[in-house]
C-alpha positions in Angstrom: 24.7 102.4 48.8 21.2 103.9 48.7 18.2 102.1 47.2 17.8 104.5 44.3 21.4 104.4 43.4 21.6 100.6 43.6 18.3 100.3 41.6 19.7 102.7 38.9 23.0 100.8 38.6 21.2 97.5 38.4 18.7 98.8 35.8 21.5 100.1 33.6 23.4 96.9 34.0 20.4 94.8 32.9 19.8 97.0 29.8 23.5 96.7 28.8 23.4 93.0 29.3 20.2 92.6 27.3 21.5 94.6 24.4 24.9 92.8 24.4 23.0 89.5 24.5 20.9 90.4 21.5 24.0 91.5 19.5 26.0 88.5 20.5 23.1 86.2 19.4 23.0 87.8 16.0 26.8 87.2 15.6 26.5 83.6 16.7 23.5 82.8 14.5 25.0 84.4 11.4 28.4 82.8 11.9 27.7 79.3 13.2 24.4 78.5 11.5 21.6 76.5 13.0 23.6 73.4 13.9 26.5 75.3 15.4 24.2 77.6 17.3 22.4 74.6 18.7 25.7 73.0 20.0 26.9 76.4 21.3 23.6 76.8 23.2 23.9 73.3 24.6 27.4 74.1 25.9 26.1 77.2 27.7 23.2 75.2 29.1 25.5 72.4 30.3 27.8 74.9 32.0 24.8 76.3 33.9 23.8 72.8 35.0 27.4 72.2 36.1 27.3 75.3 38.2 24.0 74.3 39.8 25.1 70.8 40.7 28.7 71.6 41.4 28.0 74.7 43.3 25.8 73.0 45.9 24.1 76.3 46.6 27.3 77.9 47.8 26.7 81.1 45.9 23.5 81.8 47.8 25.1 80.7 51.0 28.0 83.1 50.4 25.5 86.0 49.9 23.8 85.1 53.2 27.0 84.7 55.3 28.8 87.7 53.8 25.8 89.9 54.6 25.4 88.5 58.1 29.1 88.4 58.9 30.9 91.0 56.8 34.0 90.7 59.0 34.4 87.1 58.0 34.2 87.8 54.2 37.9 86.9 53.8 37.3 83.4 55.2 34.2 83.0 53.0 36.3 84.1 50.0 39.2 81.6 50.5 36.9 78.8 51.5 35.0 79.3 48.2 38.3 79.1 46.2 39.2 75.8 47.9 35.7 74.5 47.4 35.8 75.4 43.7 39.2 73.7 43.3 38.0 70.5 45.1 34.8 70.2 43.1 36.7 70.8 39.8 39.2 68.0 40.7 36.4 65.6 41.5 34.6 66.6 38.2 37.7 66.0 36.2 38.3 62.6 37.7 34.7 61.6 37.0 35.1 62.9 33.5 38.3 61.0 33.0 36.8 57.7 34.2 33.3 57.6 32.7 31.9 61.2 32.2 33.8 61.5 28.9 31.6 58.8 27.4 28.5 60.8 28.4 29.7 64.2 27.1 31.0 62.6 23.8 27.5 61.8 22.9 26.8 65.5 22.6 30.2 67.2 22.0 33.5 66.5 20.3 36.4 65.5 22.5 38.0 68.9 22.5 34.7 70.7 23.3 33.9 68.3 26.1 37.4 68.9 27.6 37.0 72.6 27.3 33.7 72.4 29.2 35.3 70.5 32.1 38.3 72.9 32.2 35.9 75.9 32.4 34.2 74.5 35.5 36.6 76.1 38.1 36.4 79.4 36.4 32.6 79.3 36.3 32.4 78.3 40.0 34.8 81.0 41.2 33.0 83.6 39.2 29.6 82.5 40.7 30.9 82.2 44.3 32.6 85.6 44.1 29.4 87.3 42.7 27.6 85.9 45.7 30.1 87.4 48.1 29.9 90.8 46.4 26.1 90.7 46.6 26.3 89.9 50.3 28.8 92.7 50.9 26.3 95.0 49.2 28.8 95.9 46.5 26.2 96.1 43.8 28.5 98.3 41.7 31.2 95.6 41.4 28.5 92.9 41.0 26.9 94.7 38.1 30.2 95.7 36.6 31.2 92.1 36.3 27.9 91.2 34.7 28.3 94.1 32.2 31.9 93.3 31.5 31.1 89.6 30.8 28.2 90.5 28.5 30.1 93.1 26.5 33.3 91.0 26.3 31.3 88.1 24.8 30.4 90.5 21.9 33.9 92.0 21.6 35.5 88.5 21.6 33.2 87.2 18.9 33.7 90.3 16.8 37.5 90.0 17.1 37.4 86.3 16.3 35.1 87.0 13.4 37.4 89.6 11.9 40.7 87.9 12.6 39.6 84.3 12.0 36.6 82.4 10.8 34.2 82.3 13.7 33.5 78.5 13.8 32.1 76.6 16.8 35.5 75.9 18.4 36.6 79.5 18.2 33.3 80.7 19.6 33.7 78.3 22.6 37.3 79.3 23.2 36.3 83.0 23.2 33.6 82.1 25.7 36.1 80.4 28.0 38.6 83.4 27.7 35.8 85.8 28.7 34.8 83.5 31.6 38.5 83.3 32.7 38.9 87.1 32.6 35.7 87.7 34.5 36.8 85.2 37.2 40.3 86.7 37.5 38.8 90.2 37.8 36.3 89.0 40.5 39.2 87.6 42.5 41.2 90.8 42.2 38.2 92.9 43.2 37.5 90.8 46.3 41.2 90.7 47.2 41.3 94.5 47.0 38.0 94.9 48.8 38.7 92.5 51.7 42.4 93.5 52.0 45.5 91.4 51.4 46.3 91.1 55.1 42.9 89.7 55.9 43.2 87.3 52.9 46.4 85.9 54.2 45.2 85.6 57.8 42.2 83.6 56.6 44.3 81.2 54.6 45.3 78.0 56.4 48.7 78.0 54.7 49.8 81.2 56.4 
């Protein structure tokens, strides 16, 4: 992909993400109020911290290695999935033993559990974005970012119309969007790399 085309796609993506973010913030502020908005923002911030500490820089490493060794992208892909699963299991065990006490100081039990459950989805999404960036598939990379931003707005509007958009519903909508984005990123990479290469790189086959 040429520089001008990549720049244009990225610019359009950033504008769409910005507009979607503004609209989503308006919905959240009007629906949740100051306290609910604060807790919602804290959940998003905590999820970002979990990605930073749980990801161990793998997203940036995926970008580097996928760009340097594009023929090994399938191995990078499957290793990222295993790493995300391993980190998530460790995080859940830590949460079960003593992390719950920490999170319960800020969130209700159901919200803290939702946050932990969302960790593998967040990691997979982040790792796959790194691989797509390394493969120079800026179109897919930006598509996922636009999809996620727009779907946050759509999910909140649907929840606002169908139900009362309280804090729990807003967080559940956030998790559903993260899950859809993660699944689509896996499908895109699976299709981009090829099913045969995917299976050859998996230690179970």
